[in-house]
Wavefront OBJ file of the C-alpha trace (Angstrom):
o trace
v -2.992 -24.226 -0.105
v -3.953 -21.648 2.501
v -2.575 -22.309 5.973
v -3.824 -19.208 7.781
v -6.317 -16.428 7.019
v -5.684 -12.994 8.497
v -8.248 -10.226 8.820
v -8.015 -6.488 9.141
v -10.324 -5.150 11.858
v -11.438 -1.528 11.334
v -14.008 -1.309 8.514
v -13.414 -4.938 7.577
v -14.895 -6.699 10.595
v -16.438 -3.735 12.387
v -17.466 -0.207 11.480
v -14.974 2.501 12.400
v -14.506 5.267 9.843
v -18.054 6.578 10.341
v -16.893 7.925 13.716
v -14.281 10.047 11.960
v -16.779 11.194 9.336
v -19.095 12.437 12.057
v -16.249 14.171 13.915
v -15.213 15.929 10.706
v -18.755 17.271 10.428
v -18.714 18.429 14.050
v -15.355 20.229 14.060
v -16.432 23.043 11.679
v -19.430 23.672 13.929
v -17.130 24.111 16.908
v -14.846 26.422 14.898
v -17.643 28.270 13.104
v -16.277 31.665 14.209
v -12.870 31.089 12.642
v -13.247 29.654 9.164
v -15.308 28.113 6.392
v -16.364 24.466 6.501
v -14.366 23.403 3.446
v -11.204 25.126 4.651
v -11.432 23.453 8.055
v -12.036 20.001 6.579
v -9.215 20.389 4.056
v -6.851 21.521 6.784
v -7.834 18.563 8.968
v -7.265 16.034 6.183
v -3.827 17.476 5.476
v -2.836 17.720 9.142
v -4.080 14.229 9.941
v -1.882 12.649 7.246
v 1.146 14.792 8.146
v 0.873 13.778 11.800
v 1.002 10.039 11.157
v 4.790 10.114 11.435
v 4.527 11.742 14.883
v 1.461 10.155 16.486
v 0.644 7.110 14.360
v -2.979 6.131 13.797
v -6.084 6.191 15.936
v -8.442 8.522 17.723
v -5.836 10.066 20.022
v -3.762 11.056 17.013
v -6.908 12.387 15.349
v -7.740 14.437 18.454
v -4.317 16.093 18.419
v -4.780 16.894 14.746
v -8.175 18.489 15.424
v -6.655 20.641 18.171
v -3.760 21.656 15.915
v -6.226 22.674 13.194
v -8.239 24.665 15.727
v -5.145 26.617 16.762
v -4.081 27.222 13.153
v -7.503 28.169 11.776
v -8.209 30.524 14.675
v -4.663 31.967 14.587
v -4.300 31.024 18.228
v -7.605 32.541 19.323
v -9.443 29.269 19.966
v -10.863 29.209 23.502
v -10.430 26.696 26.273
v -14.124 25.816 26.060
v -13.771 25.090 22.337
v -10.755 22.884 22.949
v -12.761 21.044 25.596
v -15.517 20.464 23.035
v -12.973 18.893 20.696
v -11.683 16.662 23.482
v -15.257 15.586 24.221
v -15.713 14.604 20.578
v -12.612 12.389 20.831
v -13.732 10.823 24.120
v -17.123 9.989 22.624
v -15.336 8.296 19.726
v -13.191 6.290 22.126
v -16.166 4.964 24.071
v -18.377 4.282 21.048
v -19.791 0.748 20.806
v -18.242 -1.741 18.381
v -20.692 -2.624 15.608
v -19.766 -5.609 13.465
v -20.222 -5.427 9.705
v -22.968 -7.691 8.303
v -22.087 -11.412 8.321
v -18.752 -10.866 10.131
v -19.551 -13.212 13.024
v -21.003 -15.933 10.782
v -18.093 -15.726 8.338
v -15.516 -16.049 11.105
v -17.400 -18.926 12.696
v -17.502 -20.731 9.354
v -13.811 -20.261 8.586
v -12.468 -20.807 12.110
v -13.668 -24.386 12.018
v -11.437 -25.103 9.033
v -8.504 -22.663 9.220
v -6.348 -20.888 11.743
v -7.415 -17.243 11.797
v -5.352 -14.186 12.676
v -6.375 -10.591 13.372
v -3.923 -7.935 12.193
v -4.862 -4.364 13.009
v -2.878 -1.166 13.196
v -3.144 1.838 15.464
v -3.090 2.693 19.147
v -2.636 -0.446 21.262
v -5.035 0.593 24.046
v -7.728 1.604 21.572
v -7.443 -1.534 19.455
v -7.316 -3.895 22.430
v -10.509 -2.309 23.768
v -12.335 -2.864 20.482
v -11.065 -6.420 20.180
v -12.172 -7.145 23.736
v -15.749 -5.921 23.309
v -16.211 -7.193 19.753
v -17.143 -10.688 21.035
v -15.263 -12.293 18.135
v -11.759 -12.496 19.579
v -12.203 -16.198 20.379
v -12.304 -16.905 16.623
v -8.641 -15.971 16.264
v -5.606 -18.037 17.082
v -3.324 -14.999 16.852
v -3.865 -11.263 17.462
v -1.395 -8.651 16.216
v -1.561 -4.874 16.731
v 1.078 -3.068 14.663
v 2.036 0.563 14.264
v 2.022 0.367 10.473
v 1.066 -2.308 7.959
v 4.202 -2.226 5.868
v 5.982 -4.908 3.873
v 8.412 -5.280 6.779
v 5.584 -5.647 9.302
v 4.027 -8.505 7.349
v 7.404 -10.187 6.849
v 7.975 -10.018 10.614
v 4.579 -11.556 11.338
v 5.138 -14.366 8.833
v 8.558 -15.052 10.331
v 7.236 -14.914 13.896
v 4.647 -17.617 13.228
v 6.721 -19.562 10.690
v 4.160 -19.027 7.915
v 5.088 -19.412 4.267
v 3.943 -16.330 2.293
v 2.174 -18.423 -0.347
v 0.078 -20.069 2.388
v -0.996 -16.743 3.923
v -4.222 -14.934 2.955
v -4.980 -11.394 4.136
v -8.498 -9.936 4.022
v -9.159 -6.207 4.307
v -10.727 -3.021 3.030
v -7.524 -1.043 2.449
v -5.515 -1.522 -0.720
v -2.612 0.419 0.761
v -2.432 -1.400 4.111
v -4.091 -4.793 3.742
v -3.618 -5.845 0.142
v -0.574 -4.449 -1.651
v 2.031 -5.040 1.109
v 0.934 -8.676 1.377
v 1.111 -9.192 -2.378
v 4.571 -7.615 -2.429
v 5.876 -10.124 0.128
v 4.432 -13.074 -1.799
v 1.188 -13.640 0.083
v -2.395 -13.731 -1.120
v -5.032 -11.105 -0.399
v -8.736 -10.420 -0.784
v -9.968 -6.842 -1.043
v -13.436 -6.114 0.346
v -14.258 -2.432 -0.310
v -15.985 -0.321 2.299
v -17.687 2.910 1.286
v -16.303 4.671 4.361
v -12.644 3.715 3.907
v -10.350 6.632 4.802
v -9.009 8.351 1.683
v -5.412 7.777 2.838
v -5.952 4.018 2.537
v -6.768 4.140 -1.170
v -4.115 3.358 -3.775
v -3.702 4.722 -7.292
v -2.880 2.755 -10.448
v 0.851 3.322 -10.042
v 0.802 1.787 -6.568
v -1.240 -1.199 -7.725
v 1.130 -1.733 -10.627
v 0.856 -5.167 -12.213
v -0.783 -6.871 -9.244
v -4.094 -8.589 -9.851
v -6.496 -7.537 -7.113
v -9.012 -10.134 -5.955
v -12.124 -8.236 -4.901
v -15.264 -9.502 -3.203
v -18.387 -7.421 -2.773
v -19.018 -8.522 0.800
v -17.484 -10.573 3.577
v -20.048 -13.376 3.366
v -18.605 -14.391 -0.022
v -15.198 -15.175 1.474
v -15.769 -18.792 2.621
v -16.810 -19.886 -0.864
v -13.857 -18.083 -2.415
v -11.455 -19.793 -0.014
v -12.968 -23.206 -0.745
v -12.284 -22.667 -4.442
v -8.579 -22.138 -3.729
v -8.098 -25.815 -2.884
l 1 2 3 4 5 6 7 8 9 10 11 12 13 14 15 16 17 18 19 20 21 22 23 24 25 26 27 28 29 30 31 32 33 34 35 36 37 38 39 40 41 42 43 44 45 46 47 48 49 50 51 52 53 54 55 56 57 58 59 60 61 62 63 64 65 66 67 68 69 70 71 72 73 74 75 76 77 78 79 80 81 82 83 84 85 86 87 88 89 90 91 92 93 94 95 96 97 98 99 100 101 102 103 104 105 106 107 108 109 110 111 112 113 114 115 116 117 118 119 120 121 122 123 124 125 126 127 128 129 130 131 132 133 134 135 136 137 138 139 140 141 142 143 144 145 146 147 148 149 150 151 152 153 154 155 156 157 158 159 160 161 162 163 164 165 166 167 168 169 170 171 172 173 174 175 176 177 178 179 180 181 182 183 184 185 186 187 188 189 190 191 192 193 194 195 196 197 198 199 200 201 202 203 204 205 206 207 208 209 210 211 212 213 214 215 216 217 218 219 220 221 222 223 224 225 226 227 228 229 230 231
Protein backbone atom coordinates (compact mmCIF):
# COMPACT_ATOMS: atom_id res chain seq x y z
CA UNK A 1 0.00 0.00 0.00
CA UNK A 2 1.29 3.44 -0.94
CA UNK A 3 1.55 5.88 1.95
CA UNK A 4 3.08 8.86 0.17
CA UNK A 5 3.66 9.86 -3.47
CA UNK A 6 6.66 12.03 -4.28
CA UNK A 7 7.14 14.02 -7.47
CA UNK A 8 10.16 15.38 -9.25
CA UNK A 9 9.63 18.98 -10.38
CA UNK A 10 11.72 20.00 -13.42
CA UNK A 11 10.34 18.39 -16.60
CA UNK A 12 7.95 16.24 -14.58
CA UNK A 13 5.56 18.88 -13.27
CA UNK A 14 6.80 21.90 -15.19
CA UNK A 15 8.89 22.52 -18.29
CA UNK A 16 12.53 23.36 -17.65
CA UNK A 17 15.04 21.78 -20.03
CA UNK A 18 13.77 23.79 -23.00
CA UNK A 19 15.44 26.84 -21.43
CA UNK A 20 18.80 25.07 -21.59
CA UNK A 21 18.17 23.90 -25.15
CA UNK A 22 17.56 27.47 -26.23
CA UNK A 23 20.65 28.73 -24.38
CA UNK A 24 22.77 26.07 -26.09
CA UNK A 25 21.55 27.40 -29.43
CA UNK A 26 22.35 30.98 -28.42
CA UNK A 27 25.88 30.44 -27.08
CA UNK A 28 27.43 29.54 -30.47
CA UNK A 29 25.93 32.73 -31.90
CA UNK A 30 27.65 34.76 -29.20
CA UNK A 31 30.94 32.93 -29.81
CA UNK A 32 30.64 32.82 -33.60
CA UNK A 33 34.09 34.41 -34.05
CA UNK A 34 35.87 31.71 -32.06
CA UNK A 35 34.63 28.29 -33.08
CA UNK A 36 32.22 26.02 -34.91
CA UNK A 37 28.73 25.33 -33.55
CA UNK A 38 29.29 21.62 -32.94
CA UNK A 39 32.59 22.19 -31.16
CA UNK A 40 31.05 24.79 -28.85
CA UNK A 41 28.06 22.60 -28.01
CA UNK A 42 30.23 19.54 -27.40
CA UNK A 43 32.53 21.55 -25.15
CA UNK A 44 29.55 22.91 -23.20
CA UNK A 45 28.06 19.45 -22.65
CA UNK A 46 31.38 18.14 -21.38
CA UNK A 47 32.09 21.16 -19.17
CA UNK A 48 28.58 21.20 -17.73
CA UNK A 49 28.85 17.59 -16.53
CA UNK A 50 32.41 18.06 -15.21
CA UNK A 51 31.34 21.09 -13.19
CA UNK A 52 28.56 19.32 -11.30
CA UNK A 53 31.03 18.35 -8.58
CA UNK A 54 32.00 22.02 -8.12
CA UNK A 55 28.78 23.96 -8.65
CA UNK A 56 25.98 21.39 -8.47
CA UNK A 57 22.93 21.78 -10.70
CA UNK A 58 20.93 24.73 -11.93
CA UNK A 59 21.16 27.82 -14.07
CA UNK A 60 23.94 29.49 -12.09
CA UNK A 61 26.12 26.43 -12.55
CA UNK A 62 25.19 26.39 -16.23
CA UNK A 63 26.14 30.07 -16.56
CA UNK A 64 29.60 29.42 -15.12
CA UNK A 65 30.04 26.54 -17.54
CA UNK A 66 29.08 28.76 -20.49
CA UNK A 67 31.62 31.38 -19.40
CA UNK A 68 34.32 28.72 -18.97
CA UNK A 69 33.61 27.42 -22.48
CA UNK A 70 33.78 30.96 -23.85
CA UNK A 71 37.22 31.47 -22.32
CA UNK A 72 38.48 28.08 -23.54
CA UNK A 73 37.07 28.27 -27.08
CA UNK A 74 38.34 31.82 -27.58
CA UNK A 75 41.72 31.02 -25.96
CA UNK A 76 41.11 33.86 -23.54
CA UNK A 77 40.13 36.39 -26.20
CA UNK A 78 36.42 36.56 -25.36
CA UNK A 79 35.36 40.16 -24.72
CA UNK A 80 33.61 41.72 -21.77
CA UNK A 81 30.59 42.47 -23.94
CA UNK A 82 30.37 38.81 -24.97
CA UNK A 83 30.58 37.68 -21.36
CA UNK A 84 27.80 40.13 -20.54
CA UNK A 85 25.68 38.58 -23.29
CA UNK A 86 26.16 35.17 -21.69
CA UNK A 87 25.18 36.54 -18.29
CA UNK A 88 22.05 38.04 -19.84
CA UNK A 89 21.12 34.64 -21.25
CA UNK A 90 21.38 33.16 -17.74
CA UNK A 91 19.36 35.98 -16.17
CA UNK A 92 16.60 35.50 -18.73
CA UNK A 93 16.53 31.80 -17.85
CA UNK A 94 16.28 32.62 -14.15
CA UNK A 95 13.30 34.92 -14.61
CA UNK A 96 11.46 32.74 -17.13
CA UNK A 97 7.85 31.90 -16.25
CA UNK A 98 7.00 28.46 -14.87
CA UNK A 99 4.84 26.52 -17.33
CA UNK A 100 3.20 23.38 -15.98
CA UNK A 101 3.17 20.23 -18.09
CA UNK A 102 -0.28 19.18 -19.37
CA UNK A 103 -2.58 17.76 -16.67
CA UNK A 104 -0.09 18.44 -13.84
CA UNK A 105 -2.50 20.56 -11.78
CA UNK A 106 -5.45 18.20 -12.28
CA UNK A 107 -3.36 15.13 -11.47
CA UNK A 108 -2.05 16.65 -8.25
CA UNK A 109 -5.51 17.80 -7.24
CA UNK A 110 -6.86 14.29 -7.80
CA UNK A 111 -4.12 12.54 -5.84
CA UNK A 112 -3.80 15.07 -3.01
CA UNK A 113 -7.31 14.28 -1.89
CA UNK A 114 -6.35 10.66 -1.28
CA UNK A 115 -2.61 10.62 -0.52
CA UNK A 116 0.06 12.71 1.13
CA UNK A 117 2.18 14.23 -1.63
CA UNK A 118 5.82 15.28 -1.50
CA UNK A 119 7.91 17.35 -3.91
CA UNK A 120 11.56 16.31 -4.22
CA UNK A 121 13.68 18.45 -6.50
CA UNK A 122 17.40 18.96 -6.82
CA UNK A 123 19.47 22.00 -7.67
CA UNK A 124 20.05 25.53 -6.45
CA UNK A 125 17.86 26.30 -3.43
CA UNK A 126 17.04 29.89 -4.42
CA UNK A 127 16.18 28.88 -7.98
CA UNK A 128 14.01 25.93 -6.98
CA UNK A 129 12.18 27.81 -4.23
CA UNK A 130 11.32 30.55 -6.74
CA UNK A 131 9.83 28.04 -9.18
CA UNK A 132 7.92 26.26 -6.44
CA UNK A 133 6.54 29.57 -5.21
CA UNK A 134 5.21 30.74 -8.58
CA UNK A 135 4.05 27.33 -9.79
CA UNK A 136 0.73 27.70 -7.91
CA UNK A 137 0.78 24.00 -7.01
CA UNK A 138 2.82 24.07 -3.80
CA UNK A 139 -0.34 23.79 -1.68
CA UNK A 140 -0.83 20.25 -3.05
CA UNK A 141 2.24 19.02 -1.18
CA UNK A 142 2.56 18.11 2.46
CA UNK A 143 6.36 18.09 2.24
CA UNK A 144 8.87 19.97 0.05
CA UNK A 145 12.49 18.85 -0.25
CA UNK A 146 15.28 20.53 -2.24
CA UNK A 147 18.41 18.38 -2.34
CA UNK A 148 21.83 18.83 -3.88
CA UNK A 149 21.79 15.39 -5.49
CA UNK A 150 19.20 12.63 -5.79
CA UNK A 151 21.33 9.76 -4.60
CA UNK A 152 20.46 6.57 -2.76
CA UNK A 153 21.64 8.25 0.45
CA UNK A 154 19.47 11.31 -0.18
CA UNK A 155 16.34 9.20 -0.54
CA UNK A 156 17.22 7.12 2.52
CA UNK A 157 17.59 10.35 4.52
CA UNK A 158 14.22 11.64 3.34
CA UNK A 159 12.49 8.35 4.17
CA UNK A 160 14.10 8.35 7.61
CA UNK A 161 13.25 12.01 8.22
CA UNK A 162 9.54 11.43 7.63
CA UNK A 163 9.45 7.88 9.02
CA UNK A 164 8.31 6.41 5.69
CA UNK A 165 8.72 2.73 4.90
CA UNK A 166 10.42 2.30 1.50
CA UNK A 167 7.77 -0.12 0.25
CA UNK A 168 5.08 2.50 0.94
CA UNK A 169 6.91 5.25 -0.98
CA UNK A 170 6.27 6.01 -4.67
CA UNK A 171 8.47 8.40 -6.65
CA UNK A 172 7.36 9.91 -9.96
CA UNK A 173 9.79 11.53 -12.38
CA UNK A 174 11.29 11.89 -15.83
CA UNK A 175 14.87 10.93 -14.96
CA UNK A 176 15.88 7.29 -14.72
CA UNK A 177 19.18 8.26 -13.12
CA UNK A 178 17.79 10.63 -10.47
CA UNK A 179 14.13 9.80 -9.89
CA UNK A 180 13.74 6.10 -10.60
CA UNK A 181 16.81 3.93 -10.06
CA UNK A 182 17.93 5.36 -6.68
CA UNK A 183 14.42 4.83 -5.29
CA UNK A 184 14.26 1.27 -6.57
CA UNK A 185 17.68 0.57 -5.06
CA UNK A 186 16.50 1.65 -1.60
CA UNK A 187 13.37 -0.51 -1.82
CA UNK A 188 10.81 2.06 -2.92
CA UNK A 189 8.49 2.14 -5.91
CA UNK A 190 8.80 4.46 -8.89
CA UNK A 191 6.98 5.55 -12.02
CA UNK A 192 8.96 6.83 -15.00
CA UNK A 193 7.26 9.43 -17.19
CA UNK A 194 9.59 10.25 -20.12
CA UNK A 195 10.03 13.80 -21.33
CA UNK A 196 11.47 14.46 -24.77
CA UNK A 197 13.61 17.29 -23.41
CA UNK A 198 15.22 15.39 -20.53
CA UNK A 199 18.90 16.33 -20.16
CA UNK A 200 21.18 13.64 -21.59
CA UNK A 201 22.99 13.31 -18.25
CA UNK A 202 19.76 12.06 -16.66
CA UNK A 203 19.45 9.05 -18.96
CA UNK A 204 20.63 5.62 -17.85
CA UNK A 205 22.05 2.76 -19.91
CA UNK A 206 21.16 -0.93 -19.66
CA UNK A 207 23.96 -1.62 -17.19
CA UNK A 208 22.64 1.02 -14.80
CA UNK A 209 19.08 -0.26 -15.08
CA UNK A 210 20.27 -3.80 -14.44
CA UNK A 211 17.50 -6.18 -13.42
CA UNK A 212 15.05 -3.52 -12.27
CA UNK A 213 11.64 -3.50 -13.89
CA UNK A 214 10.83 0.05 -14.92
CA UNK A 215 7.19 1.11 -14.70
CA UNK A 216 6.63 3.66 -17.46
CA UNK A 217 3.60 5.82 -18.17
CA UNK A 218 3.20 7.87 -21.32
CA UNK A 219 1.83 10.93 -19.53
CA UNK A 220 1.15 12.27 -16.07
CA UNK A 221 -2.64 12.06 -16.38
CA UNK A 222 -2.39 8.25 -16.33
CA UNK A 223 -0.87 8.22 -12.85
CA UNK A 224 -4.05 8.31 -10.71
CA UNK A 225 -5.45 5.21 -12.39
CA UNK A 226 -2.13 3.41 -12.04
CA UNK A 227 -1.99 4.23 -8.33
CA UNK A 228 -5.56 3.02 -7.81
CA UNK A 229 -4.59 -0.33 -9.30
CA UNK A 230 -1.84 -0.75 -6.69
CA UNK A 231 -4.39 -1.29 -3.92
